[in-house]
Phi, psi and omega in degrees: 000149179285158179285139177248132181237135176238125169279108196238139169238106186298344179277355184259125183294324178295321178292315176299320179294320178297313179302317180294321175303318181292311180297327177297341177267014178062036175252131174260094182285160166281119183261113178255114176277091191294343177287329180265326181245081190295133171295141177285168177301318178297320178294322177296319178298315180297316178301312178303314182292321178292322177290333182074032183241164167280157181306317183298333181283349176248024182241152174269088188285345177268358179292141182304320179302323180303311180292316183301328180276355179075023183282158179227148178295348180261000177298155177299151178307316183297323179296316183286323178295316180298323177295320178292325178295321181280328186227080185298347175299339180283347182282127174293144185229158349279161168245131182237137179238132178194145175055036178074010181239172177218152177217141173267123188279056175232092003282165184305329181298341178300334179293334183295337180295338184250000182281000000 
């Protein structure tokens, strides 16, 4: 079986629910606490491309930090990716990678599509 990786925030109910769905299928994922182990800019670009989303679609745009940084939903992807690399709290969670695919766990059941 392929490796499953979850960018996880244990304080987030959606992230906990996605992790439980994975573990309920007897899969032991690599759990990356992305707030402590920040994804690099290159990793964020790869995540964006694998998800098939624009950078803004993988961001927590209602997060206080988004406003404090003066970011806009119309900013260029590179600007938003750099902000996520510097401030991982801006990354929407969870993000799950498996089988060469990625899924944003909103809702958590979405991760099942790539397992």
